[in-house]
KOLVEX-917173 format. One record per atom (N, C-alpha, C, O, CB): x, y, z; residue in three letters. Coordinates in pm, 1 decimal. Glycine has a CB too. Layout:
<nodes>
X,Y,Z,ala .
...
</nodes>
This chain:
<nodes>
312.7,-1802.5,3594.0,met .
263.7,-1920.7,3547.3,met .
176.8,-1923.0,3422.3,met .
176.6,-2023.8,3351.7,met .
197.3,-1974.4,3647.6,met .
90.5,-1798.6,3386.4,phe .
7.8,-1798.3,3272.2,phe .
59.4,-1704.5,3173.6,phe .
12.1,-1703.5,3060.0,phe .
-129.2,-1766.9,3305.9,phe .
160.7,-1619.3,3211.5,gly .
243.2,-1533.6,3121.5,gly .
139.8,-1437.4,3058.7,gly .
59.4,-1375.7,3128.6,gly .
326.9,-1621.5,3006.5,gly .
144.1,-1428.5,2944.0,arg .
99.2,-1309.0,2832.4,arg .
-78.3,-1328.6,2889.1,arg .
-144.2,-1230.6,2923.7,arg .
143.0,-1361.0,2609.5,arg .
-126.2,-1450.0,2889.4,gln .
-282.4,-1462.9,2900.3,gln .
-310.4,-1396.7,3020.0,gln .
-411.5,-1326.5,3016.9,gln .
-342.8,-1613.2,2904.0,gln .
-241.3,-1400.7,3135.9,trp .
-285.2,-1325.8,3268.6,trp .
-244.1,-1168.4,3236.9,trp .
-317.3,-1082.7,3286.4,trp .
-196.7,-1392.0,3419.4,trp .
-150.8,-1133.0,3170.9,leu .
-136.8,-997.1,3166.7,leu .
-242.9,-928.8,3054.8,leu .
-265.4,-807.7,3055.8,leu .
15.6,-968.5,3135.2,leu .
-295.0,-1005.5,2974.5,asp .
-397.0,-950.8,2863.7,asp .
-498.7,-930.3,2943.4,asp .
-570.9,-835.7,2912.0,asp .
-438.6,-1043.8,2737.5,asp .
-533.2,-1004.4,3059.8,gln .
-675.9,-958.6,3115.7,gln .
-668.9,-830.5,3188.7,gln .
-772.9,-785.0,3236.4,gln .
-738.6,-1064.7,3216.4,gln .
-556.7,-767.5,3202.2,trp .
-560.2,-631.6,3275.0,trp .
-486.5,-513.9,3155.4,trp .
-435.5,-404.7,3180.9,trp .
-457.4,-646.9,3441.8,trp .
-500.5,-571.4,3041.6,ala .
-448.9,-467.4,2938.1,ala .
-531.9,-315.7,2940.9,ala .
-652.1,-310.4,2915.0,ala .
-468.0,-539.6,2781.9,ala .
-471.1,-224.1,2967.2,gly .
-509.9,-93.0,2987.7,gly .
-571.3,-38.0,3124.1,gly .
-617.0,74.5,3144.1,gly .
-596.3,-71.6,2891.2,gly .
-561.4,-143.1,3211.5,ala .
-613.6,-119.2,3356.4,ala .
-499.0,-78.3,3454.6,ala .
-405.4,-157.2,3467.2,ala .
-684.3,-254.4,3414.1,ala .
-498.8,24.6,3516.8,pro .
-369.2,54.0,3608.4,pro .
-327.5,-50.6,3701.1,pro .
-406.9,-89.3,3786.8,pro .
-389.7,174.9,3696.5,pro .
-224.8,-93.8,3693.1,leu .
-164.6,-200.0,3780.5,leu .
-200.4,-185.4,3917.4,leu .
-254.8,-276.8,3979.3,leu .
-18.9,-201.9,3773.1,leu .
-168.3,-58.6,3975.4,asp .
-192.2,-58.6,4122.8,asp .
-338.6,-75.4,4164.8,asp .
-364.3,-104.5,4281.6,asp .
-141.0,70.4,4181.5,asp .
-439.9,-57.3,4070.0,gly .
-563.5,-67.9,4090.4,gly .
-603.1,-219.2,4087.5,gly .
-687.7,-270.2,4160.9,gly .
-630.5,14.7,3997.0,gly .
-540.9,-273.4,4006.5,val .
-550.4,-438.7,3990.5,val .
-504.0,-492.9,4104.6,val .
-563.0,-590.1,4151.8,val .
-466.0,-505.3,3872.0,val .
-388.5,-438.1,4168.9,lys .
-328.0,-520.8,4267.9,lys .
-413.3,-493.9,4404.0,lys .
-434.8,-576.1,4493.1,lys .
-166.3,-485.1,4282.2,lys .
-459.2,-351.0,4397.8,ala .
-572.4,-317.6,4541.9,ala .
-664.4,-403.6,4534.7,ala .
-693.3,-463.9,4638.0,ala .
-657.9,-170.1,4553.1,ala .
-730.8,-431.1,4419.5,glu .
-853.0,-504.3,4398.5,glu .
-849.9,-660.2,4453.0,glu .
-940.1,-711.7,4519.1,glu .
-881.8,-500.0,4244.8,glu .
-719.9,-728.8,4408.9,trp .
-678.3,-871.9,4453.8,trp .
-645.4,-861.8,4586.3,trp .
-675.7,-955.0,4660.7,trp .
-559.4,-935.2,4377.7,trp .
-585.3,-759.4,4632.0,arg .
-528.1,-747.4,4785.2,arg .
-658.1,-746.9,4868.3,arg .
-663.0,-802.2,4978.2,arg .
-430.7,-597.3,4818.1,arg .
-751.2,-690.5,4819.4,met .
-878.8,-678.5,4916.2,met .
-950.4,-810.4,4926.0,met .
-999.6,-856.1,5029.2,met .
-987.8,-567.1,4862.8,met .
-951.0,-886.0,4765.7,ala .
-1019.3,-1006.7,4794.4,ala .
-963.1,-1129.4,4845.7,ala .
-1024.4,-1234.1,4866.9,ala .
-1072.8,-1038.7,4694.6,ala .
-831.5,-1104.6,4864.8,leu .
-750.6,-1207.5,4928.8,leu .
-697.6,-1193.1,5067.1,leu .
-611.9,-1265.3,5118.1,leu .
-644.9,-1228.5,4851.8,leu .
-752.7,-1100.3,5117.4,ala .
-725.1,-1028.6,5267.4,ala .
-786.0,-1142.8,5353.7,ala .
-732.1,-1173.1,5460.1,ala .
-812.3,-859.1,5298.9,ala .
-894.4,-1204.8,5310.6,gln .
-980.1,-1295.1,5390.3,gln .
-907.7,-1431.0,5414.1,gln .
-941.7,-1507.3,5504.5,gln .
-1118.5,-1318.4,5316.9,gln .
-818.4,-1453.3,5338.1,phe .
-743.4,-1581.5,5339.5,phe .
-598.0,-1562.4,5401.1,phe .
-536.7,-1457.1,5383.9,phe .
-733.2,-1638.9,5190.1,phe .
-539.3,-1681.4,5482.0,asp .
-427.0,-1678.5,5523.9,asp .
-319.4,-1716.2,5423.8,asp .
-362.1,-1770.8,5322.0,asp .
-428.8,-1748.2,5628.3,asp .
-173.3,-1695.9,5433.4,ala .
-111.2,-1713.6,5337.4,ala .
-113.8,-1863.8,5295.1,ala .
-107.8,-1889.6,5174.9,ala .
5.3,-1659.2,5360.5,ala .
-121.3,-1950.0,5373.6,gln .
-102.3,-2095.2,5322.3,gln .
-198.4,-2131.8,5226.8,gln .
-180.1,-2212.9,5136.0,gln .
-109.4,-2197.1,5430.3,gln .
-330.0,-2052.3,5256.6,ala .
-460.7,-2104.9,5168.9,ala .
-424.9,-2041.8,5022.1,ala .
-471.9,-2095.8,4922.0,ala .
-631.5,-2038.8,5235.6,ala .
-347.3,-1935.4,5012.1,ile .
-317.4,-1892.0,4889.4,ile .
-233.7,-1950.2,4843.2,ile .
-244.0,-1969.9,4722.1,ile .
-292.4,-1784.0,4876.1,ile .
-122.1,-2001.0,4908.7,arg .
-27.1,-2096.1,4867.3,arg .
-55.7,-2207.1,4809.3,arg .
-5.9,-2241.5,4702.1,arg .
36.9,-2129.1,4952.5,arg .
-153.0,-2285.4,4885.9,gln .
-199.8,-2401.6,4819.5,gln .
-287.5,-2408.8,4712.7,gln .
-288.8,-2506.0,4637.1,gln .
-248.5,-2468.6,4897.0,gln .
-384.1,-2283.6,4696.9,ala .
-453.5,-2261.6,4575.2,ala .
-351.5,-2262.6,4458.7,ala .
-363.5,-2346.1,4369.0,ala .
-532.3,-2129.0,4581.7,ala .
-247.7,-2168.2,4458.2,val .
-156.8,-2163.8,4354.4,val .
-76.3,-2305.5,4329.7,val .
-39.8,-2325.2,4213.8,val .
-62.3,-2048.9,4385.9,val .
-48.5,-2395.5,4417.9,glu .
24.2,-2513.6,4382.2,glu .
-88.1,-2614.8,4335.8,glu .
-61.1,-2713.7,4267.6,glu .
115.2,-2569.0,4507.1,glu .
-204.3,-2586.0,4373.8,his .
-330.2,-2679.3,4314.1,his .
-330.5,-2650.5,4154.5,his .
-330.7,-2741.9,4072.0,his .
-498.3,-2630.8,4387.8,his .
-330.5,-2530.2,4124.9,met .
-330.6,-2484.2,3962.3,met .
-216.1,-2536.5,3922.5,met .
-227.3,-2594.4,3814.5,met .
-332.5,-2321.3,3922.0,met .
-102.3,-2538.4,3971.8,arg .
11.7,-2591.5,3895.1,arg .
-7.2,-2738.0,3862.6,arg .
9.0,-2786.9,3750.8,arg .
142.0,-2572.5,3972.4,arg .
-53.9,-2822.5,4005.0,arg .
-74.2,-2965.8,3975.4,arg .
-177.9,-2995.7,3880.3,arg .
-175.2,-3104.4,3822.6,arg .
-103.7,-3037.6,4093.1,arg .
-279.2,-2903.0,3854.5,glu .
-394.4,-2948.4,3761.7,glu .
-347.6,-2902.9,3618.4,glu .
-409.7,-2947.8,3522.0,glu .
-547.7,-2877.2,3804.7,glu .
-252.9,-2825.6,3600.0,gly .
-219.0,-2782.8,3458.2,gly .
-323.7,-2702.0,3407.2,gly .
-363.2,-2731.5,3294.4,gly .
-197.2,-2898.8,3363.2,gly .
-379.9,-2602.1,3468.0,arg .
-456.7,-2511.1,3400.2,arg .
-428.7,-2422.9,3262.6,arg .
-333.5,-2344.8,3264.2,arg .
-477.4,-2434.7,3490.3,arg .
-496.8,-2432.5,3164.0,asp .
-450.9,-2379.8,3041.5,asp .
-499.3,-2239.8,3049.1,asp .
-463.0,-2174.6,2951.2,asp .
-500.9,-2458.0,2915.6,asp .
-574.3,-2169.6,3140.5,phe .
-621.9,-2050.9,3157.3,phe .
-587.1,-1983.7,3284.0,phe .
-586.3,-2047.6,3389.2,phe .
-748.9,-2058.5,3141.1,phe .
-553.9,-1839.0,3278.8,pro .
-566.6,-1788.6,3411.0,pro .
-696.6,-1774.5,3476.8,pro .
-789.0,-1743.7,3401.5,pro .
-512.1,-1672.2,3413.4,pro .
-726.0,-1791.4,3609.6,pro .
-817.0,-1756.0,3669.9,pro .
-876.7,-1603.4,3698.9,pro .
-799.8,-1516.0,3738.8,pro .
-788.7,-1812.6,3757.0,pro .
-1006.3,-1578.3,3678.5,asn .
-1018.2,-1436.6,3732.2,asn .
-1005.9,-1427.7,3872.3,asn .
-968.4,-1525.5,3937.0,asn .
-1144.4,-1374.4,3697.7,asn .
-1035.8,-1312.3,3929.4,gln .
-1070.6,-1294.4,4071.6,gln .
-1140.8,-1381.0,4144.5,gln .
-1099.1,-1443.5,4242.0,gln .
-1131.7,-1194.0,4088.2,gln .
-1271.7,-1386.0,4086.8,thr .
-1389.6,-1468.4,4157.2,thr .
-1358.3,-1623.0,4150.6,thr .
-1393.8,-1707.2,4233.1,thr .
-1540.1,-1440.0,4079.4,thr .
-1280.8,-1644.3,4029.8,gln .
-1249.9,-1795.7,4057.3,gln .
-1150.8,-1833.6,4128.9,gln .
-1159.0,-1942.8,4185.1,gln .
-1228.8,-1864.3,3953.7,gln .
-1037.7,-1755.7,4143.5,phe .
-928.2,-1782.1,4242.1,phe .
-967.6,-1776.2,4383.9,phe .
-932.0,-1867.9,4458.0,phe .
-819.6,-1687.2,4223.8,phe .
-1044.7,-1667.6,4434.3,val .
-1129.6,-1654.8,4558.4,val .
-1170.3,-1798.6,4579.7,val .
-1112.7,-1866.6,4664.7,val .
-1261.4,-1550.9,4543.2,val .
-1267.9,-1847.1,4505.0,ala .
-1341.1,-1966.7,4548.5,ala .
-1219.5,-2073.6,4552.0,ala .
-1225.8,-2149.9,4648.4,ala .
-1473.0,-2009.2,4441.0,ala .
-1124.1,-2090.4,4475.9,leu .
-1015.2,-2180.7,4493.8,leu .
-953.4,-2166.6,4626.7,leu .
-925.1,-2263.8,4696.7,leu .
-915.3,-2161.7,4390.6,leu .
-931.9,-2037.9,4661.9,cys .
-866.0,-2023.2,4796.0,cys .
-952.6,-2066.9,4916.1,cys .
-906.0,-2116.7,5018.6,cys .
-826.3,-1877.5,4816.7,cys .
-1091.4,-2041.8,4891.4,arg .
-1167.5,-2081.3,5000.7,arg .
-1145.0,-2256.4,5021.5,arg .
-1131.7,-2305.3,5133.7,arg .
-1329.6,-2032.7,4968.8,arg .
-1143.8,-2321.2,4922.1,gln .
-1125.7,-2474.2,4941.9,gln .
-1015.6,-2505.3,5050.8,gln .
-1020.9,-2599.2,5130.3,gln .
-1081.5,-2545.6,4799.4,gln .
-905.5,-2402.2,5040.6,phe .
-793.4,-2459.3,5127.6,phe .
-800.3,-2334.5,5269.9,phe .
-700.9,-2331.6,5342.6,phe .
-615.4,-2462.9,5020.7,phe .
-873.3,-2274.4,5289.7,gln .
-884.7,-2200.6,5414.6,gln .
-914.4,-2296.1,5519.9,gln .
-1003.2,-2379.1,5500.3,gln .
-989.9,-2092.5,5409.4,gln .
-842.2,-2293.4,5643.5,pro .
-880.1,-2372.8,5755.4,pro .
-993.8,-2329.1,5807.3,pro .
-1033.2,-2216.5,5776.7,pro .
-787.7,-2378.8,5853.2,pro .
-1062.4,-2405.2,5889.9,arg .
-1204.8,-2356.0,5955.3,arg .
-1173.3,-2421.0,6118.6,arg .
-1105.9,-2516.9,6156.3,arg .
-1374.4,-2440.4,5859.1,arg .
-1241.6,-2337.7,6178.6,gly .
-1268.1,-2360.1,6313.3,gly .
-1143.6,-2319.6,6389.9,gly .
-1067.0,-2238.0,6338.6,gly .
-1308.6,-2504.4,6338.4,gly .
-1114.2,-2379.6,6528.8,ala .
-1028.8,-2308.2,6633.2,ala .
-885.9,-2331.6,6584.7,ala .
-798.3,-2258.0,6630.1,ala .
-1051.7,-2366.0,6790.0,ala .
-857.3,-2416.3,6506.5,his .
-729.3,-2443.1,6485.9,his .
-673.1,-2343.5,6367.3,his .
-557.0,-2349.6,6326.9,his .
-717.5,-2594.0,6455.1,his .
-763.1,-2258.5,6321.5,arg .
-718.9,-2161.7,6208.7,arg .
-617.7,-2069.6,6263.9,arg .
-628.4,-2015.8,6374.1,arg .
-840.2,-2075.9,6148.2,arg .
-534.3,-2056.3,6194.9,glu .
-397.4,-1950.7,6215.5,glu .
-389.3,-1843.8,6106.1,glu .
-344.7,-1865.1,5993.4,glu .
-243.8,-2036.6,6206.1,glu .
-438.0,-1723.8,6151.5,val .
-441.9,-1607.8,6060.9,val .
-299.9,-1559.6,6055.1,val .
-231.5,-1542.7,6156.1,val .
-542.3,-1492.9,6109.5,val .
-255.2,-1536.6,5922.0,arg .
-133.1,-1452.8,5908.2,arg .
-186.2,-1358.0,5784.4,arg .
-269.7,-1383.3,5697.5,arg .
17.8,-1549.0,5874.0,arg .
-86.2,-1207.3,5814.0,ala .
-124.0,-1141.4,5703.1,ala .
-69.5,-1150.7,5578.4,ala .
29.8,-1223.3,5573.2,ala .
-121.0,-1036.2,5726.4,ala .
-109.1,-1092.2,5461.6,leu .
-80.3,-1125.2,5312.4,leu .
60.3,-1066.5,5294.3,leu .
120.6,-1083.4,5188.3,leu .
-194.5,-1056.5,5200.4,leu .
121.7,-986.7,5412.9,thr .
246.2,-947.8,5387.1,thr .
359.3,-1026.7,5470.9,thr .
471.5,-981.5,5493.7,thr .
248.5,-805.2,5409.9,thr .
310.1,-1154.5,5513.7,asp .
402.5,-1253.4,5556.9,asp .
500.3,-1269.5,5490.5,asp .
485.9,-1294.9,5370.9,asp .
359.9,-1361.3,5569.6,asp .
640.8,-1258.9,5552.6,glu .
765.5,-1273.0,5458.9,glu .
772.3,-1418.1,5401.7,glu .
840.3,-1438.9,5301.3,glu .
907.2,-1240.4,5541.4,glu .
720.5,-1494.3,5447.7,arg .
735.6,-1621.1,5387.0,arg .
666.9,-1645.8,5229.0,arg .
714.0,-1722.8,5145.4,arg .
673.2,-1718.0,5490.7,arg .
555.9,-1568.7,5212.7,arg .
501.0,-1561.4,5072.1,arg .
527.1,-1449.1,5002.0,arg .
476.8,-1434.9,4890.6,arg .
366.8,-1574.2,5067.2,arg .
610.7,-1351.7,5057.9,asp .
618.7,-1226.2,4954.4,asp .
698.3,-1262.5,4823.6,asp .
789.0,-1345.6,4819.4,asp .
697.8,-1093.4,5026.2,asp .
651.4,-1188.3,4716.8,pro .
676.6,-1237.8,4579.7,pro .
823.9,-1198.6,4558.7,pro .
861.1,-1104.0,4628.2,pro .
573.9,-1172.5,4464.9,pro .
906.1,-1248.3,4483.9,pro .
1036.1,-1204.2,4431.5,pro .
1028.5,-1057.0,4409.2,pro .
936.7,-1015.3,4338.7,pro .
1074.7,-1277.8,4300.3,pro .
1121.2,-966.2,4465.1,pro .
1138.6,-836.0,4430.3,pro .
1111.4,-771.6,4301.0,pro .
1066.6,-657.8,4287.6,pro .
1248.2,-815.5,4453.4,pro .
1142.0,-853.5,4207.0,gln .
1129.1,-814.9,4053.1,gln .
994.2,-850.7,4018.6,gln .
941.2,-792.0,3924.2,gln .
1234.5,-892.0,3951.3,gln .
928.6,-943.1,4085.1,gly .
796.4,-997.6,4023.6,gly .
694.2,-914.1,3989.9,gly .
629.2,-940.5,3888.7,gly .
736.0,-1084.3,4103.7,gly .
659.2,-787.9,4076.5,phe .
561.5,-675.0,4024.4,phe .
626.0,-602.0,3910.9,phe .
572.8,-570.5,3804.4,phe .
523.6,-566.0,4140.2,phe .
745.1,-580.7,3948.7,gln .
835.0,-474.1,3860.2,gln .
808.8,-543.0,3702.6,gln .
788.4,-468.5,3606.7,gln .
1033.8,-472.5,3915.0,gln .
811.4,-686.1,3688.0,thr .
810.8,-748.2,3567.6,thr .
690.3,-754.3,3501.5,thr .
675.6,-761.4,3379.5,thr .
855.9,-864.5,3578.6,thr .
602.2,-751.1,3588.1,ile .
437.8,-742.7,3528.6,ile .
435.1,-601.4,3501.4,ile .
393.7,-573.2,3388.9,ile .
298.3,-789.1,3644.8,ile .
463.0,-521.5,3563.0,lys .
447.5,-366.1,3547.6,lys .
516.1,-327.3,3403.2,lys .
453.2,-260.8,3320.9,lys .
528.8,-279.7,3682.4,lys .
651.6,-374.6,3378.6,asp .
700.4,-361.4,3252.7,asp .
632.7,-393.2,3148.9,asp .
609.2,-316.3,3055.8,asp .
796.0,-416.0,3241.2,asp .
587.5,-537.4,3159.2,ala .
525.6,-596.6,3036.2,ala .
400.8,-542.3,2998.7,ala .
362.0,-542.8,2881.9,ala .
505.9,-735.5,3049.4,ala .
326.8,-488.3,3106.9,leu .
184.4,-395.4,3091.2,leu .
215.3,-277.8,3019.6,leu .
143.0,-241.1,2927.0,leu .
114.8,-344.1,3235.4,leu .
324.6,-209.9,3056.6,lys .
374.1,-75.9,2970.3,lys .
407.6,-106.5,2847.5,lys .
381.4,-24.9,2759.1,lys .
495.4,-1.8,3022.6,lys .
479.0,-242.4,2811.4,arg .
515.5,-257.6,2652.6,arg .
384.6,-292.7,2583.9,arg .
364.4,-257.0,2467.8,arg .
633.4,-383.1,2618.7,arg .
293.3,-363.8,2655.5,ala .
171.2,-412.2,2592.7,ala .
60.5,-267.7,2551.3,ala .
-15.6,-271.8,2454.7,ala .
97.1,-528.9,2713.5,ala .
68.7,-178.4,2620.0,gln .
-38.9,-53.4,2595.3,gln .
-6.2,-10.2,2478.4,gln .
111.9,6.0,2448.0,gln .
-38.8,72.2,2695.4,gln .
-111.1,16.2,2391.5,val .
-131.3,78.4,2268.8,val .
-135.4,221.9,2291.2,val .
-203.3,272.0,2380.8,val .
-251.2,30.5,2202.3,val .
-58.7,292.5,2205.3,pro .
-58.9,458.2,2247.6,pro .
-190.6,496.4,2219.5,pro .
-259.5,440.9,2134.0,pro .
48.8,564.2,2159.7,pro .
-230.0,597.6,2295.2,arg .
-363.9,662.9,2271.3,arg .
-353.1,778.6,2172.5,arg .
-272.9,870.9,2186.4,arg .
-424.2,716.1,2405.5,arg .
-442.7,766.6,2068.1,lys .
-470.2,886.2,1975.7,lys .
-520.5,1032.5,2025.4,lys .
-539.9,1122.3,1943.4,lys .
-571.9,840.0,1884.7,lys .
</nodes>
């Protein structure tokens, strides 16, 4: 959705570490809340990618509260990213890295 802008936030950072940090931050939300937060960003037409704190705050707005809350794991098959998704990001990060001297 944000292309290069999103990737540039993580330039030089190990992708596995980035994914682990986001996974821990989003573990408190069900898949539906995360899906709704992403859809909200699409509808709003945001021109910048959110950082982790901003996205967590957005997800919090869509998290069900009370007895009706249904908790789903982030590995819920209905929200798995396309198989090539992380590989595409990983490849782009590798291409963007500047050789060290």
